[in-house]
C-alpha positions in Angstrom: 6.4 8.6 -6.4 9.9 8.0 -5.1 11.8 5.6 -7.3 15.5 5.1 -7.7 17.1 6.1 -11.0 20.7 5.3 -11.7 22.4 8.5 -13.1 25.7 8.7 -11.4 27.5 6.9 -8.6 27.3 9.9 -6.4 23.6 10.5 -7.0 22.9 6.8 -6.8 24.5 6.6 -3.3 22.5 9.6 -2.2 19.2 8.1 -3.4 20.1 4.7 -1.9 20.9 6.4 1.4 17.4 8.0 1.3 15.8 4.7 0.5 17.4 3.0 3.5 16.4 5.9 5.7 12.8 5.6 4.7 12.8 1.8 5.0 14.3 2.1 8.5 11.8 4.7 9.5 8.9 2.4 8.4 10.2 -0.7 10.2 11.0 1.2 13.4 7.4 2.4 13.5 5.7 -0.8 12.3 8.0 -3.5 13.7 9.9 -2.0 16.6 10.4 -5.5 18.1 11.6 -8.1 15.6 13.1 -11.4 16.7 13.8 -14.9 15.4 10.8 -17.2 15.4 12.9 -20.2 16.2 12.4 -21.3 19.8 15.6 -21.8 21.9 16.9 -21.1 25.4 20.7 -21.1 24.8 23.3 -20.7 22.0 23.5 -24.5 21.5 19.8 -24.8 20.9 19.7 -21.9 18.5 22.6 -23.4 16.6 20.8 -26.7 16.3 17.5 -25.1 15.3 19.2 -22.9 12.7 21.0 -25.9 11.1 17.6 -27.6 10.9 15.9 -24.6 9.4 17.8 -24.8 6.1 15.2 -25.2 3.4 12.6 -25.9 6.2 10.1 -23.6 7.9 10.7 -22.3 11.4 7.2 -23.7 12.3 8.3 -27.2 11.4 11.6 -26.8 13.3 9.8 -25.7 16.4 7.7 -28.8 16.3 10.8 -31.0 16.1 13.2 -29.4 18.6 11.4 -29.9 22.0 11.8 -33.7 21.9 15.2 -33.4 20.3 16.4 -31.1 23.1 15.0 -33.3 25.8 17.0 -36.2 24.4 20.1 -34.1 23.6 20.1 -31.2 26.0 23.8 -30.4 25.6 26.4 -30.8 22.8 28.1 -33.4 25.0 25.0 -35.6 24.9 24.6 -35.2 21.2 28.3 -35.8 20.5 28.3 -39.4 21.7 25.5 -40.8 19.6 25.4 -41.9 15.9 23.5 -39.9 13.4 20.9 -42.7 12.9 19.5 -42.0 16.4 19.3 -38.2 15.7 17.5 -39.0 12.4 14.6 -40.5 14.3 13.9 -37.1 15.9 14.2 -35.0 12.8 12.8 -37.2 10.1 10.0 -34.8 9.4 12.3 -31.9 8.4 13.9 -31.5 5.0 17.1 -33.5 4.3 17.1 -35.4 7.6 20.0 -37.7 6.8 22.4 -34.9 6.0 21.2 -32.8 8.9 21.5 -35.7 11.4 25.2 -36.1 10.3 25.8 -32.4 10.5 24.3 -32.1 14.0 26.4 -35.0 15.4 29.6 -33.6 13.7 28.8 -30.1 14.9 28.4 -31.3 18.5 31.6 -33.3 18.4 33.6 -30.3 17.1 32.0 -28.1 19.7 33.1 -30.5 22.5 36.5 -31.3 21.1 37.6 -27.9 19.7 35.5 -25.3 21.6 35.0 -26.7 25.0 31.3 -27.3 24.4 30.7 -23.5 23.8 29.3 -22.0 20.7 31.9 -19.6 19.3 31.0 -16.0 18.5 33.4 -15.6 15.5 32.0 -15.9 12.0 35.1 -17.8 10.7 35.2 -20.2 13.7 31.4 -20.9 13.4 31.8 -21.8 9.7 34.2 -24.6 10.7 31.3 -26.5 12.2 29.6 -29.1 10.1 26.3 -27.8 8.7 27.2 -24.2 9.3 27.5 -21.9 6.3 27.9 -18.1 6.3 24.1 -17.5 6.7 23.9 -19.7 9.9 27.1 -18.2 11.3 25.7 -14.7 10.8 22.5 -15.7 12.5 24.3 -17.0 15.6 26.7 -14.0 15.7 23.8 -11.6 15.4 21.1 -13.2 17.5 23.2 -14.6 20.3 26.1 -12.2 20.4 24.4 -9.1 19.0 27.2 -8.6 16.4 26.7 -6.3 13.4 26.2 -9.1 10.9 23.5 -9.6 8.2 22.4 -13.1 7.5 20.9 -13.4 4.0 18.4 -16.2 3.5 15.9 -16.5 0.6 13.6 -14.0 2.3 16.2 -11.3 2.8 17.7 -11.9 -0.7 14.2 -11.4 -2.3 13.0 -8.5 -0.2 16.3 -6.6 -0.6 16.2 -7.0 -4.4 12.5 -6.1 -4.7 12.7 -2.9 -2.6 16.0 -1.9 -4.2 18.2 -2.2 -1.1 20.4 -4.5 -3.1 21.1 -3.8 -6.8 22.3 -6.3 -9.4 23.1 -8.8 -6.7 23.7 -12.3 -7.9 24.6 -14.0 -4.6 23.7 -13.8 -0.9 27.2 -12.5 -0.2 26.8 -9.6 -2.6 23.4 -8.7 -1.0 25.0 -9.0 2.5 27.8 -6.5 1.5 25.3 -4.0 0.2 23.0 -4.2 3.2 26.0 -3.9 5.7 27.2 -0.9 3.8 24.0 1.1 4.1 22.3 -0.1 7.3 23.7 1.6 10.4 25.9 -1.0 12.2 23.8 -0.8 15.4 20.7 -1.7 13.5 22.0 -4.7 11.6 20.8 -7.4 14.0 17.3 -5.8 14.0 17.3 -5.2 10.3 18.0 -8.8 9.6 14.7 -9.8 11.3 12.8 -6.9 9.7 13.6 -8.2 6.2 13.0 -11.9 7.1 9.6 -11.3 8.7 8.6 -8.9 5.9 9.5 -11.5 3.3 7.8 -14.3 5.3 4.4 -12.6 5.7 4.1 -9.6 3.3 6.6 -9.7 0.5 6.1 -13.4 -0.2 7.7 -15.1 -3.2 4.8 -15.8 -5.6 2.1 -13.2 -4.8 3.5 -10.3 -2.7 0.8 -8.7 -0.6 1.5 -5.1 -1.9 -1.9 -3.9 -0.7 -0.7 -4.6 2.9 2.7 -3.1 2.5 3.6 0.4 3.7 6.7 0.5 1.5 5.1 0.7 -1.9 6.0 4.4 -2.4 9.7 3.5 -2.3 9.7 -0.1 -3.6 11.5 -0.7 -6.9 9.4 -3.8 -7.6 6.1 -2.0 -7.0 7.1 1.1 -9.0 8.1 -1.1 -12.0 5.0 -3.2 -11.8 2.7 -0.1 -11.8 4.6 1.5 -14.7 3.9 -1.6 -16.8 0.2 -1.5 -16.2 
């Protein structure tokens, strides 16, 4: 069984490189097409949906957004209303009060500072209300195909369990480790590999190891079986 063992920095890097290669090979075969499950037709819609998806399922967001986008099809339409009106459309998602305020503030900044266009720069995106690093990375990756790695709870968990990230305490630490070892051209795809794997296989409470093809290289699975 292949398991990582930390002996020296040089050896560790070699083993980690091999781990990433095997993980990439697995996903390229099993999940050659991996995309966001949020429904959208333009960058503005994806930005709205991603803000709404914080601590909320994509399924729930996809139920909310059709009516929301019919009422506010552009940032210009969203920018001229008060958050109370937006709240009525998103009340079934988590933290609707804050998200309604963020959406209106985001739309006003898009209109006033960015000509109504969603920027492609990570730092510029993070200036928008409701947009943290994870959301900014999602937009940069999905819309503009930039080599960024958005780390949500799924990515953070899966990366740690498999061993793609080691001793990471924050999403930023995990992001840096993943960006270092995934080939740049694969980062947008790898982001979705890890999210979908965490959403449907490597779930939080009871990971479905019996359905996973990565058990021979998984740090979590190796440790679990050594303890039995």
